ZAMARGU-4260 file (C-alpha; in steps of 0.2 Angstrom, whole numbers, plus 5000, padded with zeros to 4 digits):
<rodrens>
0) 5064/4855/5084 | 5057/4872/5091 | 5054/4888/5079 | 5067/4901/5090 | 5058/4917/5085
5) 5066/4926/5098 | 5082/4920/5094 | 5098/4935/5089 | 5105/4921/5077 | 5103/4909/5064
10) 5098/4890/5072 | 5112/4880/5067 | 5105/4861/5062 | 5099/4851/5077 | 5102/4835/5069
15) 5120/4835/5063 | 5131/4823/5055 | 5146/4822/5062 | 5163/4822/5048 | 5174/4826/5062
20) 5189/4839/5059 | 5189/4854/5050 | 5186/4852/5032 | 5185/4865/5016 | 5167/4866/5010
25) 5170/4871/4992 | 5183/4855/4990 | 5171/4843/4998 | 5155/4847/4989 | 5167/4845/4973
30) 5173/4828/4979 | 5155/4822/4983 | 5149/4828/4966 | 5162/4819/4956 | 5158/4803/4964
35) 5139/4806/4962 | 5146/4809/4942 | 5152/4791/4941 | 5139/4784/4949 | 5122/4779/4936
40) 5109/4790/4938 | 5096/4781/4949 | 5108/4776/4959 | 5106/4774/4979 | 5121/4780/4983
45) 5118/4799/4975 | 5104/4803/4988 | 5116/4801/5001 | 5128/4812/4990 | 5115/4824/4990
50) 5111/4824/5008 | 5129/4826/5013 | 5132/4842/5001 | 5116/4850/5007 | 5123/4847/5025
55) 5139/4856/5020 | 5131/4870/5015 | 5120/4871/5030 | 5136/4871/5042 | 5145/4885/5028
60) 5126/4897/5032 | 5128/4894/5051 | 5146/4900/5049 | 5145/4915/5035 | 5124/4920/5034
65) 5126/4920/5016 | 5110/4917/5011 | 5114/4907/4996 | 5121/4895/5005 | 5103/4892/5016
70) 5094/4892/4999 | 5106/4877/4992 | 5106/4868/5006 | 5086/4866/5004 | 5088/4861/4988
75) 5101/4849/4990 | 5090/4841/5005 | 5076/4841/4994 | 5084/4834/4980 | 5090/4820/4992
80) 5072/4815/4998 | 5065/4816/4978 | 5081/4802/4972 | 5069/4791/4985 | 5079/4784/4999
85) 5074/4770/5006 | 5086/4767/5021 | 5073/4773/5036 | 5086/4781/5046 | 5094/4792/5032
90) 5077/4797/5026 | 5069/4804/5043 | 5087/4813/5047 | 5086/4819/5029 | 5068/4827/5031
95) 5073/4834/5048 | 5087/4843/5040 | 5075/4850/5026 | 5063/4856/5040 | 5075/4863/5051
100) 5085/4874/5036 | 5067/4879/5031 | 5065/4885/5050 | 5081/4894/5049 | 5076/4902/5033
105) 5058/4908/5041 | 5069/4914/5055 | 5081/4922/5048 | 5071/4930/5032 | 5054/4930/5037
110) 5050/4918/5020 | 5032/4915/5024 | 5029/4905/5009 | 5040/4892/5020 | 5028/4891/5034
115) 5015/4881/5025 | 5029/4869/5021 | 5036/4870/5039 | 5020/4864/5047 | 5017/4849/5035
120) 5035/4842/5036 | 5031/4843/5056 | 5016/4834/5055 | 5025/4821/5042 | 5037/4819/5055
125) 5025/4816/5070 | 5021/4801/5060 | 5037/4794/5058 | 5048/4782/5069 | 5057/4796/5074
130) 5067/4787/5091 | 5077/4777/5075 | 5086/4793/5069 | 5087/4798/5087 | 5075/4814/5086
135) 5065/4818/5104 | 5047/4818/5099 | 5044/4833/5110 | 5055/4842/5100 | 5045/4840/5084
140) 5029/4843/5094 | 5036/4860/5100 | 5043/4865/5084 | 5026/4861/5075 | 5018/4872/5089
145) 5028/4887/5086 | 5024/4887/5068 | 5004/4886/5070 | 5008/4899/5081 | 5016/4910/5068
150) 5002/4907/5056 | 4991/4910/5070 | 4978/4900/5066 | 4964/4890/5079 | 4976/4889/5095
155) 4965/4877/5104 | 4962/4865/5088 | 4982/4867/5088 | 4983/4862/5107 | 4971/4847/5104
160) 4982/4842/5092 | 5000/4841/5100 | 4993/4832/5113 | 4984/4819/5107 | 5000/4816/5095
165) 5009/4809/5112 | 5008/4796/5124 | 4999/4799/5140 | 5008/4802/5156 | 5009/4785/5168
170) 4999/4792/5179 | 4985/4795/5167 | 4986/4780/5156 | 4979/4766/5165 | 4963/4777/5169
175) 4961/4783/5151 | 4966/4763/5144 | 4948/4761/5153 | 4936/4770/5143 | 4930/4770/5126
180) 4931/4789/5125 | 4944/4790/5112 | 4942/4809/5110 | 4949/4812/5130 | 4963/4825/5130
185) 4979/4817/5140 | 4993/4824/5148 | 5006/4825/5138 | 5024/4814/5142 | 5036/4826/5146
190) 5045/4832/5163 | 5038/4843/5176 | 5052/4856/5172 | 5050/4856/5155 | 5046/4873/5150
195) 5032/4870/5136 | 5024/4859/5150 | 5011/4874/5157 | 5007/4878/5140 | 5001/4859/5137
200) 4993/4858/5154 | 4985/4873/5151 | 4977/4868/5135 | 4972/4850/5145 | 4963/4860/5158
205) 4953/4872/5145 | 4947/4857/5134 | 4941/4849/5150 | 4933/4864/5158 | 4926/4865/5138
210) 4919/4850/5139 | 4910/4849/5155 | 4903/4866/5151 | 4894/4857/5136 | 4892/4839/5141
215) 4889/4842/5162 | 4902/4828/5166 | 4907/4830/5183 | 4923/4819/5182 | 4929/4833/5167
220) 4927/4846/5181 | 4934/4837/5194 | 4950/4833/5181 | 4951/4851/5178 | 4951/4855/5195
225) 4965/4842/5198 | 4976/4851/5186 | 4970/4869/5193 | 4987/4874/5200 | 4994/4872/5184
230) 4983/4878/5175 | 4984/4895/5185 | 5003/4894/5180 | 4999/4891/5161 | 4985/4903/5156
235) 4997/4917/5154 | 5007/4907/5141 | 4988/4903/5134 | 4982/4921/5134 | 5003/4927/5127
240) 4997/4919/5111 | 4982/4925/5110 | 4989/4942/5113 | 5003/4940/5101 | 4990/4934/5088
245) 4980/4952/5092 | 4996/4961/5088 | 4998/4954/5071 | 4981/4952/5066 | 4971/4966/5075
250) 4957/4953/5079 | 4948/4960/5094 | 4941/4944/5098 | 4960/4937/5100 | 4960/4952/5114
255) 4948/4949/5123 | 4952/4931/5125 | 4970/4937/5130 | 4962/4948/5144 | 4950/4935/5151
260) 4965/4922/5151 | 4976/4935/5160 | 4962/4939/5172 | 4960/4921/5177 | 4979/4917/5180
265) 4980/4924/5197 | 4997/4931/5193 | 4999/4945/5207 | 5011/4957/5196 | 4998/4956/5181
270) 5011/4962/5168 | 5004/4953/5156 | 4986/4960/5160 | 4993/4978/5161 | 4999/4977/5143
275) 4983/4969/5135 | 4972/4984/5143 | 4984/4994/5135 | 4981/4986/5118 | 4962/4989/5121
280) 4965/5006/5125 | 4974/5010/5109 | 4960/5001/5100 | 4945/5008/5108 | 4952/5025/5117
285) 4949/5018/5135 | 4954/5029/5146 | 4947/5017/5159 | 4957/5003/5154 | 4974/5012/5154
290) 4969/5019/5170 | 4967/5000/5175 | 4985/4997/5167 | 4994/5010/5177 | 4986/5005/5193
295) 4990/4986/5193 | 5008/4989/5186 | 5010/5002/5201 | 5003/4988/5214 | 5015/4978/5205
300) 5030/4989/5209 | 5026/4989/5227 | 5028/4969/5228 | 5044/4971/5217 | 5058/4979/5227
305) 5074/4983/5221 | 5082/4966/5214 | 5067/4957/5213 | 5066/4947/5198 | 5052/4955/5188
310) 5054/4973/5194 | 5060/4977/5177 | 5043/4970/5169 | 5036/4981/5177 | 5043/4997/5177
315) 5044/4996/5157 | 5026/4993/5158 | 5023/5007/5168 | 5033/5017/5157 | 5025/5009/5142
320) 5007/5016/5150 | 5009/5031/5156 | 5017/5037/5140 | 5001/5032/5133 | 4991/5045/5145
325) 5003/5059/5142 | 4999/5057/5122 | 4980/5057/5127 | 4982/5071/5141 | 4997/5081/5135
330) 5001/5083/5155 | 5019/5087/5157 | 5022/5075/5173 | 5016/5061/5165 | 5030/5065/5152
335) 5044/5067/5164 | 5039/5051/5174 | 5041/5039/5156 | 5057/5047/5155 | 5064/5043/5171
340) 5056/5025/5173 | 5065/5022/5155 | 5081/5030/5162 | 5080/5016/5177 | 5075/5002/5166
345) 5091/5007/5158 | 5102/5006/5171 | 5094/4988/5176 | 5102/4984/5159 | 5121/4986/5158
350) 5129/4983/5141 | 5129/4964/5138 | 5111/4963/5144 | 5099/4954/5131 | 5086/4968/5137
355) 5097/4983/5133 | 5092/4985/5115 | 5075/4985/5120 | 5076/4999/5135 | 5087/5009/5122
360) 5072/5009/5112 | 5059/5013/5125 | 5068/5027/5131 | 5071/5035/5115 | 5053/5035/5111
365) 5050/5044/5125 | 5063/5057/5121 | 5055/5060/5103 | 5040/5065/5112 | 5048/5076/5123
370) 5058/5084/5106 | 5038/5084/5100 | 5033/5095/5114 | 5047/5106/5118 | 5056/5108/5099
375) 5075/5104/5110 | 5083/5094/5097 | 5095/5088/5112 | 5080/5076/5116 | 5082/5070/5097
380) 5101/5068/5098 | 5102/5058/5112 | 5087/5045/5105 | 5099/5044/5089 | 5114/5039/5100
385) 5105/5026/5109 | 5095/5019/5094 | 5112/5017/5085 | 5119/5008/5100 | 5105/4996/5099
390) 5106/4993/5081 | 5123/4987/5084 | 5117/4975/5100 | 5105/4965/5089 | 5106/4954/5074
395) 5101/4960/5055 | 5086/4948/5056 | 5080/4950/5073 | 5062/4956/5077 | 5069/4969/5087
400) 5080/4976/5073 | 5065/4981/5063 | 5057/4992/5078 | 5075/4999/5080 | 5079/5003/5062
405) 5062/5012/5062 | 5061/5023/5077 | 5081/5027/5070 | 5073/5033/5053 | 5059/5042/5062
410) 5071/5052/5074 | 5084/5056/5057 | 5069/5062/5050 | 5065/5076/5064 | 5083/5081/5065
415) 5082/5082/5045 | 5069/5094/5046 | 5077/5103/5061 | 5094/5106/5052 | 5092/5100/5034
420) 5108/5086/5033 | 5106/5077/5017 | 5115/5063/5025 | 5100/5062/5039 | 5086/5061/5026
425) 5097/5048/5015 | 5100/5038/5031 | 5081/5040/5037 | 5076/5034/5022 | 5088/5019/5019
430) 5083/5014/5038 | 5063/5015/5033 | 5066/5003/5018 | 5076/4992/5026 | 5066/4991/5043
435) 5049/4988/5031 | 5059/4974/5021 | 5061/4966/5038 | 5043/4963/5042 | 5035/4947/5039
440) 5021/4947/5026 | 5004/4951/5034 | 5010/4960/5052 | 4999/4975/5058 | 5012/4985/5058
445) 5019/4985/5038 | 5002/5000/5034 | 5012/5011/5050 | 5028/5009/5043 | 5025/5013/5024
450) 5018/5029/5030 | 5031/5035/5037 | 5042/5031/5023 | 5028/5040/5013 | 5031/5054/5023
455) 5047/5054/5024 | 5051/5056/5004 | 5038/5070/5004 | 5050/5079/5016 | 5063/5077/5003
460) 5053/5081/4989 | 5050/5099/5000 | 5068/5100/5001 | 5072/5095/4983 | 5058/5101/4971
465) 5059/5084/4964 | 5044/5078/4957 | 5048/5059/4957 | 5050/5061/4975 | 5032/5066/4978
470) 5026/5051/4966 | 5033/5040/4978 | 5028/5046/4993 | 5010/5047/4985 | 5013/5028/4981
475) 5020/5022/4997 | 5004/5032/5007 | 4992/5022/4995 | 5000/5008/4997 | 5000/5010/5018
480) 4981/5015/5016 | 4976/4998/5006 | 4988/4986/5017 | 4975/4975/5019 | 4982/4966/5036
485) 4984/4981/5047 | 4971/4990/5058 | 4958/5001/5053 | 4967/5013/5066 | 4983/5012/5058
490) 4975/5015/5039 | 4965/5029/5044 | 4981/5038/5051 | 4989/5031/5035 | 4974/5039/5026
495) 4975/5056/5034 | 4993/5058/5031 | 4991/5056/5014 | 4977/5067/5013 | 4990/5081/5023
500) 5003/5076/5008 | 4989/5077/4994 | 4982/5094/4999 | 4997/5102/5004 | 5005/5099/4984
505) 4990/5099/4976 | 4990/5084/4972 | 4978/5073/4958 | 4975/5060/4972 | 4968/5073/4985
510) 4950/5069/4983 | 4953/5049/4983 | 4965/5050/4999 | 4949/5060/5007 | 4935/5048/5003
515) 4948/5031/5008 | 4949/5042/5024 | 4933/5045/5027 | 4926/5027/5023 | 4941/5020/5035
520) 4934/5035/5049 | 4917/5027/5048 | 4923/5009/5050 | 4935/5014/5064 | 4920/5021/5074
525) 4910/5008/5070 | 4921/4994/5081 | 4917/5002/5096 | 4902/4992/5105 | 4892/5007/5111
530) 4890/5025/5108 | 4901/5030/5123 | 4915/5020/5117 | 4915/5027/5100 | 4915/5044/5106
535) 4931/5040/5117 | 4937/5034/5101 | 4933/5052/5093 | 4937/5064/5107 | 4954/5053/5112
540) 4963/5050/5097 | 4981/5057/5096 | 4978/5058/5076 | 4982/5075/5069 | 4969/5081/5059
545) 4957/5067/5063 | 4943/5081/5070 | 4943/5092/5055 | 4946/5079/5041 | 4928/5080/5034
550) 4930/5098/5034 | 4945/5097/5025 | 4940/5086/5012 | 4926/5098/5009 | 4937/5114/5007
555) 4947/5103/4994 | 4932/5099/4985 | 4924/5116/4986 | 4941/5121/4978 | 4940/5110/4963
560) 4923/5116/4962 | 4914/5100/4967 | 4903/5107/4978 | 4890/5092/4978 | 4903/5080/4982
565) 4910/5094/4998 | 4893/5092/5004 | 4892/5072/5005 | 4909/5073/5011 | 4903/5084/5027
570) 4887/5074/5030 | 4898/5058/5028 | 4913/5065/5044 | 4901/5074/5052 | 4887/5070/5068
575) 4895/5051/5064 | 4887/5045/5081 | 4870/5052/5077 | 4872/5046/5059 | 4877/5028/5066
580) 4864/5027/5077 | 4850/5035/5064 | 4853/5023/5050 | 4848/5009/5062 | 4830/5018/5063
585) 4829/5019/5041 | 4811/5021/5035 | 4806/5006/5030 | 4788/5010/5023 | 4792/5004/5006
590) 4803/4991/5011 | 4786/4982/5020 | 4776/4984/5005 | 4790/4975/4995 | 4796/4960/5006
595) 4786/4963/5024 | 4799/4948/5032 | 4814/4955/5026 | 4808/4972/5034 | 4803/4965/5050
600) 4820/4956/5050 | 4831/4972/5048 | 4820/4978/5061 | 4823/4966/5074 | 4841/4967/5071
605) 4843/4985/5071 | 4834/4986/5086 | 4843/4975/5096 | 4860/4982/5089 | 4854/5000/5095
610) 4852/4995/5112 | 4869/4987/5115 | 4876/5004/5103 | 4867/5016/5119 | 4872/5004/5134
615) 4876/5013/5147 | 4896/5007/5149 | 4902/5002/5167 | 4919/4998/5174 | 4921/4980/5167
620) 4929/4973/5184 | 4928/4980/5201 | 4945/4986/5208 | 4954/4972/5220 | 4970/4975/5227
625) 4983/4966/5221 | 4989/4952/5232 | 4969/4949/5239 | 4962/4932/5235 | 4945/4938/5225
630) 4936/4926/5216 | 4926/4935/5209 | 4941/4941/5200 | 4951/4929/5199 | 4939/4918/5190
635) 4936/4931/5175 | 4920/4936/5180 | 4909/4944/5164 | 4918/4957/5156 | 4903/4969/5151
640) 4916/4975/5138 | 4918/4960/5130 | 4902/4953/5130 | 4895/4968/5120 | 4910/4970/5109
645) 4905/4950/5105 | 4887/4953/5104 | 4887/4970/5094 | 4901/4957/5082 | 4889/4945/5079
650) 4874/4956/5076 | 4882/4966/5064 | 4888/4950/5055 | 4868/4948/5053 | 4863/4965/5048
655) 4877/4964/5033 | 4870/4950/5026 | 4851/4956/5028 | 4857/4975/5020 | 4865/4966/5005
660) 4847/4953/5003 | 4840/4972/5003 | 4850/4980/4991 | 4849/4966/4978 | 4828/4970/4977
665) 4822/4981/4963 | 4824/5000/4967 | 4834/4995/4984 | 4850/4996/4977 | 4858/5013/4987
670) 4849/5007/5004 | 4860/5009/5018 | 4872/5017/5005 | 4883/5033/5008 | 4867/5047/5005
675) 4871/5056/4988 | 4866/5075/4986 | 4852/5075/4978 | 4844/5065/4992 | 4852/5078/5005
680) 4846/5092/4996 | 4829/5088/5000 | 4832/5096/5018 | 4831/5114/5010 | 4813/5111/5004
685) 4807/5122/5018 | 4821/5134/5013 | 4839/5137/5012 | 4852/5129/5022 | 4869/5140/5025
690) 4884/5126/5029 | 4899/5136/5033 | 4914/5128/5033 | 4929/5128/5043 | 4946/5123/5039
695) 4963/5128/5040 | 4965/5126/5021 | 4950/5136/5018 | 4936/5141/5024 | 4917/5144/5014
700) 4901/5147/5016 | 4890/5136/5006 | 4870/5140/5004 | 4860/5122/5000 | 4843/5127/4992
705) 4830/5114/4984 | 4830/5112/4965 | 4843/5124/4964 | 4861/5124/4961 | 4872/5126/4978
710) 4878/5143/4979 | 4896/5147/4987 | 4901/5163/4996 | 4919/5165/4998 | 4927/5171/5015
715) 4941/5179/5018 | 4958/5172/5021 | 4959/5175/5039 | 4941/5168/5045 | 4950/5154/5050
720) 4961/5161/5062 | 4947/5175/5067 | 4933/5161/5069 | 4944/5152/5080 | 4948/5166/5091
725) 4932/5173/5091 | 4926/5156/5100 | 4941/5156/5114 | 4935/5172/5115 | 4917/5169/5118
730) 4921/5154/5131 | 4933/5165/5139 | 4921/5181/5142 | 4906/5170/5148 | 4916/5165/5161
735) 4918/5181/5171 | 4905/5192/5162 | 4892/5196/5150 | 4892/5192/5131 | 4900/5207/5124
740) 4892/5216/5108 | 4908/5218/5099 | 4908/5199/5099 | 4892/5199/5088 | 4896/5213/5077
745) 4912/5203/5072 | 4902/5189/5069 | 4892/5199/5059 | 4905/5204/5047 | 4911/5187/5045
750) 4894/5176/5042 | 4878/5187/5048 | 4881/5201/5032 | 4889/5190/5019 | 4874/5178/5023
755) 4861/5189/5023 | 4867/5200/5007 | 4867/5185/4996 | 4850/5176/5004 | 4844/5194/4997
760) 4852/5193/4980 | 4846/5174/4978 | 4827/5183/4980 | 4826/5175/4995 | 4813/5187/5004
765) 4816/5193/5022 | 4808/5184/5034 | 4810/5166/5026 | 4814/5153/5036 | 4833/5147/5034
770) 4845/5133/5044 | 4861/5136/5051 | 4873/5121/5049 | 4891/5126/5057 | 4904/5117/5058
775) 4920/5115/5069 | 4924/5130/5083 | 4907/5140/5074 | 4896/5126/5081 | 4898/5134/5099
780) 4894/5151/5091 | 4876/5161/5092 | 4876/5164/5073 | 4857/5169/5073 | 4862/5185/5083
785) 4877/5191/5072 | 4873/5207/5070 | 4869/5223/5069 | 4867/5219/5049 | 4867/5236/5042
790) 4852/5238/5029 | 4844/5253/5020 | 4831/5257/5034 | 4843/5261/5045 | 4838/5250/5060
795) 4848/5240/5071 | 4843/5222/5066 | 4853/5205/5068 | 4852/5188/5057 | 4838/5181/5065
800) 4826/5199/5064 | 4828/5199/5043 | 4827/5178/5042 | 4817/5165/5053 | 4832/5156/5059
805) 4835/5138/5065 | 4850/5127/5067 | 4853/5108/5061 | 4867/5095/5066 | 4867/5088/5048
810) 4856/5089/5033 | 4851/5071/5039 | 4844/5077/5054 | 4835/5089/5046 | 4827/5078/5033
815) 4821/5066/5048 | 4813/5079/5059 | 4805/5085/5042 | 4800/5068/5036 | 4782/5071/5043
820) 4781/5089/5039 | 4784/5082/5020 | 4769/5069/5022 | 4759/5079/5034 | 4754/5082/5050
825) 4745/5074/5066 | 4727/5084/5067 | 4720/5089/5081 | 4726/5100/5095 | 4743/5093/5105
830) 4743/5084/5123 | 4757/5093/5132 | 4768/5086/5145 | 4775/5096/5158 | 4792/5088/5169
835) 4795/5102/5182 | 4807/5102/5197 | 4806/5117/5205 | 4818/5120/5221 | 4826/5136/5229
840) 4837/5142/5214 | 4821/5141/5203 | 4808/5150/5211 | 4797/5153/5196 | 4796/5134/5189
845) 4778/5134/5197 | 4769/5148/5191 | 4778/5145/5174 | 4769/5128/5172 | 4753/5135/5178
850) 4755/5148/5166 | 4758/5136/5153 | 4745/5127/5158 | 4732/5140/5157 | 4738/5146/5140
855) 4735/5127/5133 | 4721/5122/5142 | 4720/5110/5155 | 4714/5096/5145 | 4727/5093/5136
860) 4743/5096/5149 | 4749/5082/5161 | 4761/5088/5173 | 4775/5079/5182 | 4782/5087/5197
865) 4791/5085/5213 | 4790/5066/5218 | 4783/5060/5204 | 4796/5068/5192 | 4810/5052/5190
870) 4819/5048/5174 | 4807/5031/5173 | 4791/5040/5175 | 4796/5054/5161 | 4802/5039/5147
875) 4785/5031/5150 | 4777/5048/5146 | 4786/5054/5134 | 4778/5043/5119 | 4759/5047/5125
880) 4762/5067/5122 | 4768/5074/5105 | 4774/5089/5116 | 4784/5091/5132 | 4790/5106/5140
885) 4803/5104/5153 | 4805/5116/5167 | 4819/5111/5180 | 4840/5112/5181 | 4850/5106/5165
890) 4867/5099/5169 | 4881/5100/5158 | 4895/5087/5160 | 4913/5092/5153 | 4921/5080/5142
895) 4906/5067/5147 | 4892/5073/5133 | 4883/5056/5137 | 4880/5060/5155 | 4871/5079/5152
900) 4855/5078/5160 | 4839/5085/5166 | 4840/5086/5186 | 4824/5079/5193 | 4818/5072/5210
905) 4830/5065/5226 | 4845/5071/5213 | 4840/5058/5200 | 4846/5064/5182 | 4837/5060/5163
910) 4853/5059/5154 | 4857/5064/5134 | 4862/5044/5132 | 4844/5038/5139 | 4836/5053/5130
915) 4844/5044/5115 | 4838/5029/5118 | 4819/5032/5116 | 4809/5031/5099 | 4796/5044/5099
920) 4790/5040/5082 | 4774/5055/5087 | 4785/5067/5093 | 4783/5083/5087 | 4789/5099/5100
925) 4801/5098/5113 | 4802/5115/5123 | 4818/5113/5135 | 4816/5128/5147 | 4833/5122/5157
930) 4851/5127/5158 | 4864/5121/5142 | 4851/5111/5133 | 4861/5116/5118 | 4879/5119/5122
935) 4892/5109/5118 | 4905/5099/5131 | 4922/5105/5128 | 4929/5089/5124 | 4934/5092/5108
940) 4922/5086/5093 | 4909/5099/5092 | 4903/5091/5075 | 4896/5077/5084 | 4882/5091/5092
945) 4883/5081/5110 | 4870/5090/5119 | 4852/5089/5125 | 4841/5097/5112 | 4852/5086/5098
950) 4846/5071/5108 | 4827/5075/5111 | 4827/5081/5091 | 4836/5063/5088 | 4825/5054/5097
955) 4810/5060/5086 | 4805/5077/5091 | 4802/5086/5074 | 4806/5102/5083 | 4816/5107/5098
960) 4820/5124/5107 | 4836/5123/5119 | 4849/5136/5128 | 4868/5140/5124 | 4870/5142/5142
965) 4866/5146/5158 | 4847/5153/5159 | 4841/5166/5169 | 4825/5159/5178 | 4812/5172/5176
970) 4817/5171/5157 | 4811/5154/5156 | 4794/5160/5165 | 4792/5173/5152 | 4798/5167/5136
975) 4786/5152/5140 | 4774/5164/5142 | 4777/5174/5126 | 4777/5156/5116 | 4764/5147/5121
980) 4753/5162/5121 | 4757/5165/5103 | 4755/5147/5099 | 4739/5144/5106 | 4732/5162/5102
985) 4712/5163/5104 | 4703/5159/5088 | 4719/5152/5080 | 4718/5135/5072 | 4727/5120/5077
990) 4745/5123/5087 | 4759/5116/5074 | 4776/5113/5079 | 4781/5120/5061 | 4777/5138/5067
995) 4787/5134/5083 | 4801/5143/5075 | 4794/5157/5070 | 4784/5159/5087 | 4801/5158/5097
1000) 4808/5173/5087 | 4791/5183/5092 | 4791/5177/5109 | 4812/5184/5109 | 4809/5199/5102
1005) 4794/5203/5116 | 4806/5200/5128 | 4820/5211/5123 | 4806/5225/5119 | 4797/5222/5134
1010) 4808/5217/5148 | 4823/5226/5139 | 4835/5210/5143 | 4853/5209/5138 | 4858/5203/5123
1015) 4867/5189/5133 | 4850/5183/5139 | 4839/5184/5122 | 4854/5177/5113 | 4853/5162/5122
1020) 4837/5153/5116 | 4839/5143/5099 | 4828/5133/5089 | 4833/5115/5080 | 4823/5105/5067
1025) 4808/5109/5057
</rodrens>
């Protein structure tokens, strides 16, 4: 008795009562009811009559598909059972019919409330003497297995239950009768060619191996080895269930189990493994998984010549994988290949082929992408034609129907936006609603579907202006975001769609939508086990407006004059990778005083979690050509990513519990929560912080001062366009020639002059310190050199001539850098570590470092040079010196910021990630006289501020000097001499890193005055931190 979830029609009763000939249902029902009314109320024949009436209704449903008949059948069978039939044959048969009817209702109408009853009834049936009613026990067990799979509970427990309920096979019976171990699972008694046999055999082998690992009993290992050939064939079944459960629940643990078992299965075509790797890419953004899937499918196709029964499976998988890659890389050749593969797949499924509806759907997905890229409405027209055909080929309640109807609705919505036909939007909304109604309760894709329905209603509102359509849209947006069973990624996408609708229409729910979206963004990023996978997620997501989310949120808050919330939103949604790691290094001095053991527990778990987050990702498995017999791969060598993911999940759970205990302490209510503005405002204790928010909706400049209200500076309407264009021009200009003064003039008009003017109006004296916190494209611009700025003294001055400028990635980063400044600096002359790596392209490094040593004093300097300059030695020496000076090559890795590095001896690299792992609580000043140390890679995530200077600041250095681009070798020599000469002037008191920003400005001024260097060369040097 199996639950046939994949069937296209309703299940007919598997235990029919033979009534012979044709009959009229209504007349038969009336006849039986008349007979029943003539009998006493408690007469046993009434149960038999109720059973027969229910069966007639069930047969009627199978013929007409009217749900009312099915409901009446279920009620009738239940009545027959409640009347207390004593005859075991009729009792068992009625119970089986009731179960079968419930299965049919669950299959055809997705009534999730029936599932618990189905499972309970199957279990009860398995305890009855089924043979007397002619019912096969194996059918009941298959039905129970399918039902439990639908509920997606513990699969191994299910299989243990199913296997041990059935008598052992003859080959095993004698052996197990001789043992007292009643818990030993036994091979199910089913034919060798039975389709369920591999599933049961795999579970038996799985449990035997599991028990061997626990007990070490060699007999278990031997028995499992006996089953090994069957187990390899069956592991795919087990993995399929895990992967199916992942698709429904988005539980990454199931996905990793599926990948592990697919790898073990030794399936040379590896199609299912490819599909699970694509799922991992979708969840974590890991391009290496997607590339491996493509490689597996291409290799499988080489093994499947024309006419091979599994060729279409490989073609379908390859098209799916390449389509995902084209969405990530926007390579037109990938899209063309996807469409060609889709057409080949369709050609292999002529009319009448059971897979044709799915092939029509898949090709339509690719055509829709081509329309989005090219605007050719012909692609949408073709897709709609294919989807209408597909919709006619599947039964209304078939699982494929909801996917086909939903895609059809999306295509009709695109055509409506292109042509404006009212019928298209009406049909689109109808199909959206139908597809959602077909989704079973608790399915992970509901959020995605609700969000698309909400978008359809928004476009309908745009057409009609009917406020009811807008309110309906907002209602469905809210439901899509709050649907608890969907993935965080889908809910985040839905939340961003909500923000777009609400922001564009100035709806009152806009700030709520942004708060939800920012919260989900943090949760989505936290899913990644390492900082690299988190970065891949941010940089690779195709969610429109994801990267501008915090800036867009701030722009709406500013428009609403909620300036403090605007600052909080910017802080919550920017520099997420740094802030996530910084939270694991929370200051615990006060907590130590209140509860030392709890503080120590938090520190221990945080350090373990931090070690995982900063782990360097490695390839999960060595690529092995398909068709080889690499035991290391075949036996499932430990997956590094899966191991990190599991350990990160465990530690995160432990840390959450510790944080709750800390928050329960008096005075720690806000521990580890979103930072409120009153705390963020302390970043401005040393001087104003100028935040420049860049958003497509509106752009603004906010000045944060300690103990003062936020000051707002409006910008021109074309500010966003001009800044974006300026950033692009600057990037392109520097590829061919020097920085042009006209770029700085426009930057002055946009930022420099309005900021300088407002600061003066606020009474901020010239030569005071200020901090710049730019967002988005502004993060790549040398704002400190905006100018020249006109003034009454008629002298050519830049912003950095009027104020001493420093940068900060975020307010939290600045607060961390200033933490010791607020409590007092370390006393005594600082010791300086010099890391130098001269080569032919850096001939001045040796004279540069000797000059520094002379200025600082040899007794306070440690030099690491030549053969000694290895990453390990540098990392080991950093904690011993509060100051460090790097004089070597800086290497930028476009698209891979965590691999940006200092080039050391024998071509070794001290990477950004290696630096970020360091925790240097006594560090003060880092001077990075190397190229590109404050330059952002072109990875599309400027607000993450991933460069070497930020890494040094995160590791503990209060002040860091870096470079925006390549540095001229002699500039490093001259600037270092000017800088350290000023810091260690004869007769001066102890040198302090707090003077580094002002001293850097002195050095660059001297470079301009005495060396006459070009604008590009002195602008290059920037200061970060305190």
